[in-house]
N, CA, C and O atoms as a MOPAC input file, in Angstrom:
PM7 MOZYME 1SCF
protein

 N     82.55800 1   147.12900 1   123.29000 1
 C     83.79900 1   147.23400 1   122.91700 1
 C     84.35500 1   148.45900 1   123.84300 1
 O     83.67600 1   149.42500 1   124.19200 1
 N     85.54000 1   148.26000 1   124.12700 1
 C     86.20800 1   149.59800 1   124.94000 1
 C     87.27500 1   150.17000 1   123.94800 1
 O     87.87700 1   149.64500 1   123.01200 1
 N     87.30200 1   151.57800 1   124.54200 1
 C     88.42200 1   152.41200 1   123.62500 1
 C     89.80300 1   151.71200 1   123.75700 1
 O     90.11700 1   151.04600 1   124.74400 1
 N     90.56500 1   151.91000 1   122.72800 1
 C     92.08700 1   151.34900 1   122.69900 1
 C     92.66700 1   152.49800 1   121.77600 1
 O     92.19500 1   152.82700 1   120.68800 1
 N     93.80600 1   153.06800 1   122.41900 1
 C     94.46600 1   153.95100 1   121.93800 1
 C     95.21500 1   153.38900 1   120.61400 1
 O     95.61700 1   154.08800 1   119.68400 1
 N     95.30400 1   152.17400 1   120.70800 1
 C     96.14700 1   151.27600 1   119.29900 1
 C     95.39400 1   151.34700 1   118.18200 1
 O     95.86200 1   151.06900 1   117.07800 1
 N     94.10900 1   151.74200 1   118.37300 1
 C     93.06400 1   151.79000 1   117.14400 1
 C     93.13800 1   152.93900 1   116.35200 1
 O     92.41400 1   153.02600 1   115.36000 1
 N     94.07400 1   154.01500 1   116.71600 1
 C     93.83500 1   155.33200 1   116.24300 1
 C     94.07100 1   155.22700 1   114.85400 1
 O     95.12000 1   154.71200 1   114.46700 1
 N     93.11400 1   155.70600 1   113.94500 1
 C     93.67100 1   155.91500 1   112.39000 1
 C     93.58400 1   154.70900 1   111.76600 1
 O     93.95000 1   154.72300 1   110.59100 1
 N     93.14000 1   153.48500 1   112.28400 1
 C     92.91600 1   152.23300 1   111.55500 1
 C     91.54700 1   151.76000 1   111.23200 1
 O     90.89000 1   151.34700 1   112.18800 1
 N     91.05800 1   151.74800 1   110.18200 1
 C     89.99900 1   151.13300 1   109.97300 1
 C     89.29000 1   149.60800 1   110.30500 1
 O     89.67600 1   148.61500 1   109.68800 1
 N     88.42100 1   149.54100 1   111.14100 1
 C     88.28200 1   148.17000 1   111.90700 1
 C     86.56400 1   147.91200 1   111.84500 1
 O     85.67000 1   148.56500 1   112.38300 1
 N     86.49100 1   146.75200 1   111.01000 1
 C     85.00600 1   146.23900 1   111.16200 1
 C     84.44600 1   145.97600 1   112.15200 1
 O     85.13100 1   145.47900 1   113.04600 1
 N     82.99200 1   146.19900 1   112.39800 1
 C     82.57700 1   145.56500 1   113.50300 1
 C     80.66900 1   145.01700 1   112.90600 1
 O     79.99900 1   145.27100 1   111.90500 1
 N     80.47200 1   144.32600 1   113.96600 1
 C     79.13400 1   143.60900 1   113.67700 1
 C     78.06200 1   144.38500 1   114.36200 1
 O     77.82100 1   144.14000 1   115.54400 1
 N     77.36600 1   145.34600 1   113.68600 1
 C     76.05800 1   145.97600 1   114.37200 1
 C     75.27900 1   145.09700 1   114.59500 1
 O     75.50800 1   143.95700 1   114.19300 1
 N     74.25600 1   145.38200 1   115.23700 1
 C     72.85500 1   144.78600 1   115.09900 1
 C     71.64300 1   145.94400 1   114.59200 1
 O     71.45500 1   147.11800 1   114.91100 1
 N     70.92500 1   145.00000 1   113.64100 1
 C     69.79700 1   146.22900 1   113.13300 1
 C     68.78500 1   145.64700 1   113.87300 1
 O     68.80000 1   144.54100 1   114.41300 1
 N     67.60500 1   146.75700 1   113.85000 1
 C     66.23600 1   146.31900 1   114.20000 1
 C     65.35600 1   146.82100 1   112.89600 1
 O     65.76700 1   147.61600 1   112.05000 1
 N     64.24900 1   146.28200 1   112.90900 1
 C     63.39300 1   146.79600 1   111.95000 1
 C     62.96200 1   146.08500 1   110.57400 1
 O     62.16400 1   146.38400 1   109.68500 1
 N     63.73100 1   145.14700 1   110.76300 1
 C     63.99100 1   144.10300 1   109.25900 1
 C     63.68500 1   142.74500 1   109.68200 1
 O     64.02000 1   142.26300 1   110.76400 1
 N     63.09700 1   142.21800 1   108.86300 1
 C     62.71900 1   140.65400 1   109.35000 1
 C     64.19600 1   139.85800 1   108.46400 1
 O     64.81600 1   138.89000 1   108.90300 1
 N     64.42300 1   140.42300 1   107.45000 1
 C     65.68600 1   139.92500 1   106.81200 1
 C     66.35600 1   141.08000 1   106.87400 1
 O     65.73300 1   142.12700 1   106.69600 1
 N     67.78100 1   141.09900 1   107.14300 1
 C     68.69300 1   142.23300 1   107.29000 1
 C     69.21000 1   142.25700 1   105.99100 1
 O     69.32700 1   141.22300 1   105.33300 1
 N     69.61400 1   143.65600 1   105.46300 1
 C     70.34900 1   144.11300 1   104.24700 1
 C     71.79300 1   143.32100 1   104.58800 1
 O     72.21900 1   143.04500 1   105.71000 1
 N     72.35300 1   143.06700 1   103.43100 1
 C     73.66800 1   142.62500 1   103.51500 1
 C     74.66600 1   143.84900 1   103.42500 1
 O     74.51500 1   144.70000 1   102.54800 1
 N     75.78800 1   143.92700 1   104.43900 1
 C     76.32900 1   145.42600 1   104.39000 1
 C     77.61900 1   145.40000 1   104.70300 1
 O     78.03500 1   144.24700 1   104.81400 1
 N     78.55300 1   146.37100 1   104.92000 1
 C     79.81200 1   146.37900 1   105.51900 1
 C     79.77100 1   147.37500 1   106.24600 1
 O     79.32200 1   148.41900 1   105.77400 1
 N     80.25400 1   147.32100 1   107.66600 1
 C     80.26700 1   148.40500 1   108.69800 1
 C     81.64500 1   148.46200 1   109.24300 1
 O     82.20200 1   147.44500 1   109.65700 1
 N     82.18500 1   149.58800 1   109.25100 1
 C     83.39100 1   149.85000 1   109.59400 1
 C     83.85400 1   151.13600 1   110.39200 1
 O     83.27800 1   152.10400 1   109.89500 1
 N     84.54400 1   151.45700 1   111.27300 1
 C     84.75600 1   152.56000 1   112.32900 1
 C     86.14700 1   152.76500 1   112.22700 1
 O     86.82300 1   151.78700 1   111.90700 1
 N     86.87200 1   154.15300 1   112.49700 1
 C     88.17900 1   154.33600 1   112.78000 1
 C     88.14800 1   155.37200 1   113.97300 1
 O     87.21200 1   156.16200 1   114.09300 1
 N     89.02200 1   155.34100 1   114.68900 1
 C     89.15100 1   156.30100 1   115.86600 1
 C     90.36900 1   157.23200 1   115.76900 1
 O     91.52500 1   156.86300 1   115.56200 1
 N     89.95100 1   158.47100 1   115.94600 1
 C     91.24800 1   159.29500 1   115.79900 1
 C     90.89900 1   160.26000 1   117.42500 1
 O     90.11100 1   161.19300 1   117.58100 1
 N     91.66200 1   159.71400 1   118.27200 1
 C     91.54400 1   160.33100 1   119.60100 1
 C     90.14000 1   159.85800 1   120.04600 1
 O     89.90600 1   158.65200 1   119.97100 1
 N     89.16500 1   160.71600 1   120.51300 1
 C     87.76700 1   160.04700 1   120.74300 1
 C     86.74100 1   160.49600 1   119.94400 1
 O     85.58800 1   160.63600 1   120.35200 1
 N     87.12700 1   160.74000 1   118.76500 1
 C     86.25300 1   160.68100 1   117.58500 1
 C     86.42600 1   159.45000 1   116.90200 1
 O     87.47400 1   158.87700 1   116.60600 1
 N     84.97700 1   159.04900 1   116.64500 1
 C     84.45000 1   157.72400 1   115.96900 1
 C     83.99700 1   158.20200 1   114.50800 1
 O     83.04200 1   158.95500 1   114.31300 1
 N     84.78900 1   157.67800 1   113.53800 1
 C     84.36300 1   157.58400 1   112.09900 1
 C     83.72800 1   156.54600 1   111.66800 1
 O     84.29600 1   155.45600 1   111.60900 1
 N     82.56800 1   156.69800 1   111.33100 1
 C     81.64600 1   155.50200 1   111.08700 1
 C     81.26100 1   155.43700 1   109.29700 1
 O     80.78000 1   156.38800 1   108.68100 1
 N     81.56200 1   154.25900 1   108.76600 1
 C     81.16800 1   154.27900 1   107.38600 1
 C     80.21500 1   152.79800 1   107.39600 1
 O     80.76800 1   151.73700 1   107.68900 1
 N     78.95500 1   152.84300 1   107.09700 1
 C     78.08300 1   151.96500 1   106.90700 1
 C     77.49800 1   151.52600 1   105.51500 1
 O     76.48700 1   152.17600 1   105.25000 1
 N     77.74100 1   150.88000 1   104.83500 1
 C     77.11400 1   150.78300 1   103.30400 1
 C     76.41400 1   149.16400 1   103.43400 1
 O     76.94100 1   148.15000 1   103.89200 1
 N     75.12500 1   149.33600 1   102.88700 1
 C     74.33400 1   148.23500 1   102.30900 1
 C     74.70700 1   147.81900 1   100.95300 1
 O     74.62000 1   148.66400 1   100.06200 1
 N     75.13000 1   146.57900 1   100.65800 1
 C     74.97300 1   146.15500 1    99.34300 1
 C     73.80500 1   145.48300 1    98.60200 1
 O     73.68200 1   145.38600 1    97.38100 1
 N     72.95100 1   145.02700 1    99.57400 1
 C     71.66100 1   144.63200 1    99.12100 1
 C     70.58800 1   145.30200 1   100.06100 1
 O     70.88000 1   145.89400 1   101.10000 1
 N     69.45000 1   145.15500 1    99.62500 1
 C     68.35700 1   145.58400 1   100.51200 1
 C     67.91600 1   144.48000 1   101.63800 1
 O     68.36200 1   143.33400 1   101.57800 1
 N     67.07500 1   144.86300 1   102.59800 1
 C     66.53100 1   143.88000 1   103.46300 1
 C     65.22100 1   143.90100 1   103.33000 1
 O     64.66100 1   144.41400 1   102.36100 1
 N     64.61800 1   143.33700 1   104.30500 1
 C     62.94500 1   143.15500 1   103.98800 1
 C     62.32000 1   144.01000 1   105.38600 1
 O     62.53200 1   143.43500 1   106.45300 1
 N     61.76100 1   144.99600 1   105.43900 1
 C     61.31400 1   145.96200 1   106.63800 1
 C     60.27600 1   145.34500 1   107.24600 1
 O     59.44500 1   144.83300 1   106.49500 1
 N     60.08600 1   145.24900 1   108.58500 1
 C     59.15500 1   144.87600 1   109.24800 1
 C     58.58200 1   145.56700 1   110.43800 1
 O     57.85300 1   145.01300 1   111.26100 1
 N     58.99100 1   146.92500 1   110.47700 1
 C     58.83500 1   147.79700 1   111.45700 1
 C     58.65300 1   149.18200 1   110.91000 1
 O     58.98600 1   149.31300 1   109.73200 1
 N     58.23300 1   150.14800 1   111.47300 1
 C     58.14000 1   151.62600 1   111.26200 1
 C     59.34900 1   152.36000 1   111.70000 1
 O     59.52000 1   153.53700 1   111.38600 1
 N     60.17100 1   151.70500 1   112.40200 1
 C     61.67600 1   152.41800 1   112.75200 1
 C     62.72300 1   151.32400 1   112.54300 1
 O     62.53600 1   150.12300 1   112.35100 1
 N     63.83100 1   151.98600 1   112.62200 1
 C     65.30600 1   151.15600 1   112.16900 1
 C     66.31500 1   151.76300 1   113.15600 1
 O     66.30600 1   152.93100 1   113.54400 1
 N     67.16200 1   150.83000 1   113.49600 1
 C     67.98700 1   151.26400 1   114.39300 1
 C     69.60000 1   150.24100 1   114.14700 1
 O     69.68000 1   149.08000 1   113.74800 1
 N     70.58900 1   151.07100 1   114.50300 1
 C     71.85700 1   150.05400 1   114.19700 1
 C     72.74100 1   150.35300 1   115.60800 1
 O     72.94200 1   151.47900 1   116.06400 1
 N     73.07800 1   149.46800 1   116.01500 1
 C     74.22300 1   149.73500 1   117.30600 1
 C     75.32100 1   150.08300 1   116.73400 1
 O     75.58500 1   149.64300 1   115.61500 1
 N     76.23100 1   151.00400 1   117.44200 1
 C     77.14700 1   151.73500 1   117.01800 1
 C     78.46100 1   151.04400 1   117.74100 1
 O     78.33100 1   150.19700 1   118.62500 1
 N     79.70700 1   151.49200 1   117.27300 1
 C     80.58800 1   150.80300 1   117.86100 1
 C     81.19000 1   151.14000 1   119.24200 1
 O     81.88700 1   150.32600 1   119.84800 1
 N     80.93500 1   152.22000 1   119.66100 1
 C     80.94000 1   152.80300 1   120.85700 1
 C     79.86900 1   153.81200 1   121.39700 1
 O     79.28300 1   154.55000 1   120.60500 1
 N     79.62200 1   153.84500 1   122.68100 1
 C     78.66200 1   154.80700 1   123.25700 1
 C     79.11500 1   156.36500 1   122.89900 1
 O     80.28500 1   156.73500 1   123.00200 1
 N     77.98900 1   157.26200 1   122.44600 1
 C     78.27900 1   158.71900 1   122.39000 1
 C     78.35600 1   159.38600 1   123.44900 1
 O     77.63600 1   159.03900 1   124.38500 1
 N     79.20000 1   160.46500 1   123.59700 1
 C     79.36300 1   161.27800 1   124.60400 1
 C     78.23700 1   162.24900 1   124.56200 1
 O     77.88100 1   162.69900 1   125.65100 1
 N     77.52500 1   162.70800 1   123.33800 1
 C     76.41400 1   163.47600 1   123.29600 1
 C     75.29800 1   162.90900 1   122.58000 1
 O     75.42500 1   162.49500 1   121.42800 1
 N     73.98600 1   162.86500 1   123.34500 1
 C     73.01200 1   162.10600 1   122.48100 1
 C     72.09300 1   162.97000 1   121.61900 1
 O     71.06300 1   162.45100 1   121.19000 1
 N     72.32900 1   164.03900 1   121.37600 1
 C     71.60800 1   164.85600 1   120.75300 1
 C     71.94200 1   165.10300 1   119.20100 1
 O     71.27700 1   165.84700 1   118.47900 1
 N     73.21100 1   164.28000 1   118.74100 1
 C     73.68800 1   164.54300 1   117.28000 1
 C     72.78300 1   163.93000 1   116.25500 1
 O     72.28200 1   162.81700 1   116.41900 1
 N     72.56400 1   164.73800 1   115.10200 1
 C     72.01400 1   164.32000 1   114.23700 1
 C     72.88500 1   164.60400 1   112.97200 1
 O     73.64600 1   165.56200 1   112.83200 1
 N     72.55800 1   163.26900 1   111.77500 1
 C     73.56500 1   163.40600 1   110.80700 1
 C     72.55400 1   162.96100 1   109.46800 1
 O     71.45900 1   162.40300 1   109.55000 1
 N     73.07400 1   163.26800 1   108.56600 1
 C     72.04500 1   162.92800 1   107.27200 1
 C     72.59100 1   161.69700 1   106.51300 1
 O     73.78900 1   161.56400 1   106.26200 1
 N     71.72600 1   160.88600 1   106.19500 1
 C     72.30000 1   159.55100 1   105.50000 1
 C     72.45000 1   159.89400 1   104.13000 1
 O     71.91900 1   160.83200 1   103.53400 1
 N     73.35900 1   158.89100 1   103.62400 1
 C     73.95400 1   159.44500 1   102.21500 1
 C     72.94900 1   158.69900 1   101.17100 1
 O     72.92900 1   159.11400 1   100.01200 1
 N     72.11300 1   157.60500 1   101.55000 1
 C     71.16200 1   157.20800 1   100.59400 1
 C     70.14100 1   156.14300 1   101.45600 1
 O     70.61300 1   155.42100 1   102.33400 1
 N     68.86700 1   156.12800 1   101.14900 1
 C     68.39500 1   154.90500 1   101.72100 1
 C     66.93400 1   154.59000 1   100.78500 1
 O     66.33900 1   155.38100 1   100.05200 1
 N     66.64200 1   153.33100 1   101.05500 1
 C     65.49400 1   152.96500 1   100.28900 1
 C     64.38900 1   152.44100 1   101.27800 1
 O     64.65100 1   151.59800 1   102.13600 1
 N     62.99600 1   153.05100 1   101.09200 1
 C     61.76200 1   152.81000 1   101.76300 1
 C     60.82900 1   152.02900 1   101.12300 1
 O     60.55800 1   152.58500 1   100.05800 1
 N     60.17000 1   150.94800 1   101.26100 1
 C     59.46000 1   150.25500 1   100.61600 1
 C     59.74500 1   150.13500 1    99.10200 1
 O     58.93900 1   150.45200 1    98.22700 1
 N     60.97200 1   149.64700 1    98.89500 1
 C     61.51600 1   149.63300 1    97.32900 1
 C     61.30000 1   150.70300 1    96.54900 1
 O     61.17500 1   150.69200 1    95.32400 1
 N     61.24900 1   151.82500 1    97.42500 1
 C     61.60900 1   153.26400 1    96.58200 1
 C     62.77000 1   154.00200 1    97.03000 1
 O     62.90400 1   154.30100 1    98.21600 1
 N     63.66300 1   154.33000 1    96.09100 1
 C     64.78700 1   154.97900 1    96.56700 1
 C     64.49900 1   156.41500 1    96.94000 1
 O     63.75000 1   157.04200 1    96.19000 1
 N     65.03200 1   157.05000 1    98.07100 1
 C     64.69500 1   158.36800 1    98.49300 1
 C     65.08500 1   159.31100 1    97.75300 1
 O     66.18400 1   159.10600 1    97.23700 1
 N     64.57100 1   160.31600 1    97.49700 1
 C     64.91300 1   161.37700 1    96.69000 1
 C     65.49700 1   162.36300 1    97.49400 1
 O     66.13900 1   163.26800 1    96.96200 1
 N     65.34200 1   162.29700 1    98.82500 1
 C     66.07000 1   163.27700 1    99.53200 1
 C     66.90000 1   162.47300 1   100.63600 1
 O     66.56800 1   161.28800 1   100.62800 1
 N     67.83400 1   162.75500 1   101.53800 1
 C     68.67200 1   162.30600 1   102.22300 1
 C     67.81200 1   162.19800 1   103.70800 1
 O     66.98800 1   163.06400 1   104.00100 1
 N     68.08300 1   161.10400 1   104.55500 1
 C     67.28600 1   160.94300 1   105.71100 1
 C     68.17300 1   161.34000 1   106.77900 1
 O     69.21800 1   161.94100 1   106.52800 1
 N     67.80700 1   161.03000 1   108.00900 1
 C     68.53900 1   161.44200 1   109.33800 1
 C     69.18800 1   160.23500 1   109.87300 1
 O     68.86800 1   159.09400 1   109.54100 1
 N     69.89700 1   160.46400 1   110.51800 1
 C     70.69800 1   159.41600 1   111.63600 1
 C     70.76700 1   160.06000 1   112.83400 1
 O     71.28200 1   161.17800 1   112.81600 1
 N     70.26100 1   159.50300 1   114.16200 1
 C     70.32200 1   160.40800 1   115.16600 1
 C     70.81700 1   159.39500 1   116.24400 1
 O     70.18200 1   158.35900 1   116.44100 1
 N     71.94400 1   159.69100 1   116.93800 1
 C     72.46400 1   159.20400 1   117.88000 1
 C     71.82400 1   159.08000 1   119.02400 1
 O     71.12200 1   160.03500 1   119.35600 1
 N     71.88200 1   158.06800 1   119.78700 1
 C     71.23700 1   157.80200 1   120.97100 1
 C     72.04500 1   156.70800 1   121.84800 1
 O     71.75400 1   155.51600 1   121.94900 1
 N     73.11900 1   157.37900 1   122.45700 1
 C     73.92400 1   156.47800 1   123.24300 1
 C     74.81000 1   155.45000 1   122.27300 1
 O     75.61400 1   156.01800 1   121.53400 1
 N     74.76400 1   154.43500 1   122.22200 1
 C     75.21000 1   153.16000 1   121.63800 1
 C     74.52200 1   152.66300 1   120.63200 1
 O     74.86100 1   151.58800 1   120.13800 1
 N     73.34300 1   153.43000 1   120.12200 1
 C     72.34200 1   153.08400 1   118.95000 1
 C     72.35500 1   154.39700 1   118.12600 1
 O     72.67800 1   155.47000 1   118.63700 1
 N     71.95700 1   154.25100 1   116.71200 1
 C     71.64900 1   155.18900 1   115.91500 1
 C     70.29200 1   155.09200 1   115.59900 1
 O     69.97400 1   153.91000 1   115.46800 1
 N     69.37800 1   155.86100 1   115.42600 1
 C     68.09600 1   155.80600 1   115.09300 1
 C     68.06900 1   156.34200 1   113.47600 1
 O     68.50400 1   157.47800 1   113.29100 1
 N     67.63300 1   155.66200 1   112.42700 1
 C     67.53700 1   155.98100 1   111.36200 1
 C     66.08800 1   156.37900 1   110.74900 1
 O     65.09200 1   155.67100 1   110.89700 1
 N     66.10500 1   157.50500 1   110.10000 1
 C     64.69000 1   158.04200 1   109.75200 1
 C     65.17100 1   158.16400 1   108.01900 1
 O     66.25300 1   158.45100 1   107.50700 1
 N     63.83100 1   157.80400 1   107.42200 1
 C     63.90400 1   158.06200 1   105.72200 1
 C     63.71900 1   159.40500 1   105.49400 1
 O     63.17600 1   160.11800 1   106.33800 1
 N     64.14000 1   159.85100 1   104.37200 1
 C     63.76800 1   160.81500 1   103.37000 1
 C     64.02900 1   162.01500 1   103.84500 1
 O     63.06800 1   162.69000 1   103.47600 1
 N     64.80500 1   162.74300 1   104.48800 1
 C     64.39900 1   163.97500 1   104.86400 1
 C     63.76000 1   164.25500 1   105.84900 1
 O     63.61500 1   165.45100 1   106.10000 1
 N     63.19300 1   163.29700 1   106.69400 1
 C     62.30200 1   164.08900 1   107.78300 1
 C     62.58000 1   162.85400 1   108.86800 1
 O     63.19700 1   161.81700 1   108.62700 1
 N     61.98200 1   163.22700 1   110.08200 1
 C     61.97700 1   162.33000 1   111.30700 1
 C     60.78400 1   161.66200 1   111.13500 1
 O     60.16900 1   161.38800 1   112.16600 1
 N     60.32500 1   161.34400 1   110.11000 1
 C     59.08400 1   160.40700 1   109.90000 1
 C     59.47500 1   158.97000 1   110.26300 1
 O     60.51000 1   158.62100 1   110.83200 1
 N     58.44600 1   158.18000 1   109.82700 1
 C     58.53400 1   156.52700 1   109.91200 1
 C     58.85100 1   155.76800 1   108.56500 1
 O     58.64500 1   156.38200 1   107.51900 1
 N     59.24000 1   154.73500 1   108.52300 1
 C     59.39400 1   153.79900 1   107.68400 1
 C     58.23500 1   152.98200 1   107.14300 1
 O     57.35500 1   152.75100 1   107.97200 1
 N     58.05100 1   152.48800 1   105.90000 1
 C     57.03900 1   151.69500 1   105.95900 1
 C     57.48600 1   150.04000 1   106.51600 1
 O     58.63800 1   149.62500 1   106.38500 1
 N     56.44700 1   149.26700 1   107.10300 1
 C     56.66200 1   148.25800 1   107.94200 1
 C     56.50000 1   147.11200 1   106.89700 1
 O     55.99000 1   146.05700 1   107.27200 1
 N     56.90500 1   147.26200 1   105.61500 1
 C     56.83700 1   146.14500 1   104.64100 1
 C     57.58700 1   146.46200 1   103.41000 1
 O     57.93600 1   147.64100 1   103.35700 1
 N     57.94000 1   145.69900 1   102.36900 1
 C     58.67000 1   145.85200 1   101.47700 1
 C     60.36700 1   146.11400 1   101.61600 1
 O     60.95000 1   146.03400 1   102.69700 1
 N     60.88500 1   146.36300 1   100.62600 1
 C     62.40300 1   146.57300 1   100.77800 1
 C     62.93600 1   147.99200 1   101.30100 1
 O     62.48800 1   149.10200 1   101.01200 1
 N     64.05200 1   147.65800 1   102.18000 1
 C     64.56000 1   149.00300 1   102.83300 1
 C     65.88900 1   148.71400 1   102.81900 1
 O     66.32200 1   147.56300 1   102.76000 1
 N     66.76300 1   149.98900 1   102.88600 1
 C     68.13900 1   149.98900 1   103.27300 1
 C     68.38200 1   151.32600 1   103.44000 1
 O     67.76100 1   152.29000 1   102.99200 1
 N     69.61600 1   151.26300 1   104.32100 1
 C     70.11300 1   152.87100 1   104.69500 1
 C     71.60100 1   152.68600 1   104.48500 1
 O     72.08100 1   151.57000 1   104.68000 1
 N     72.34000 1   153.65600 1   104.11800 1
 C     73.75800 1   153.78400 1   103.96200 1
 C     74.20400 1   155.05900 1   104.50800 1
 O     73.46800 1   156.02200 1   104.29000 1
 N     75.28000 1   155.24800 1   105.18100 1
 C     75.64600 1   156.36700 1   105.76000 1
 C     77.14700 1   156.64800 1   106.01700 1
 O     77.98200 1   155.76800 1   105.80800 1
 N     77.42200 1   157.63800 1   106.38400 1
 C     78.76300 1   158.00400 1   107.04800 1
 C     78.65500 1   158.98200 1   108.13500 1
 O     77.73900 1   159.80200 1   108.07000 1
 N     79.53300 1   159.00900 1   109.20300 1
 C     79.11000 1   160.06800 1   110.21400 1
 C     80.32800 1   160.21600 1   111.33400 1
 O     81.28000 1   159.46200 1   111.13600 1
 N     80.38700 1   160.80700 1   112.10700 1
 C     81.48000 1   160.76500 1   113.02200 1
 C     80.85800 1   161.39000 1   114.60700 1
 O     80.05000 1   162.31900 1   114.60800 1
 N     81.21800 1   160.92300 1   115.56600 1
 C     80.84800 1   161.35500 1   117.02500 1
 C     81.84600 1   161.37300 1   117.89500 1
 O     82.86600 1   160.72100 1   117.67400 1
 N     81.71500 1   162.02000 1   118.85800 1
 C     82.76100 1   161.86700 1   120.09500 1
 C     82.20100 1   160.56100 1   121.02300 1
 O     81.02300 1   160.44800 1   121.35800 1
 N     83.00100 1   159.84200 1   121.28400 1
 C     82.64000 1   158.58000 1   122.05800 1
 C     82.99600 1   159.10200 1   123.62400 1
 O     83.72900 1   160.06000 1   123.86900 1
 N     82.33300 1   158.28200 1   124.60900 1
 C     81.96700 1   158.62100 1   125.75700 1
 C     83.22700 1   158.18200 1   126.54200 1
 O     83.28300 1   158.34600 1   127.76000 1

């Protein structure tokens, strides 16, 4: 996706690619640009089936800074709702997802999901 000033202030849906699932959760994904700041809202409405100890999601735009970390609002790992927020770490145009308040790993089986809101500067 390229940057377009005409998108400023308008929520727009995008179709991210998720990794770490044999069956993806059902989700809504949208972003809004204000200048070169991208606001992201990603919400799962059902859980997926985990098949890896890592989870990633592609972002609508590449980030200017790849050392940004955010907290997830909600997550589920191996069928258990997290008791603490997890992390979202931006890595260019991909966000790495970490469960339950750590930079730990996901369980490679069972139900899993994540929901988050974040913002970052686009490249």
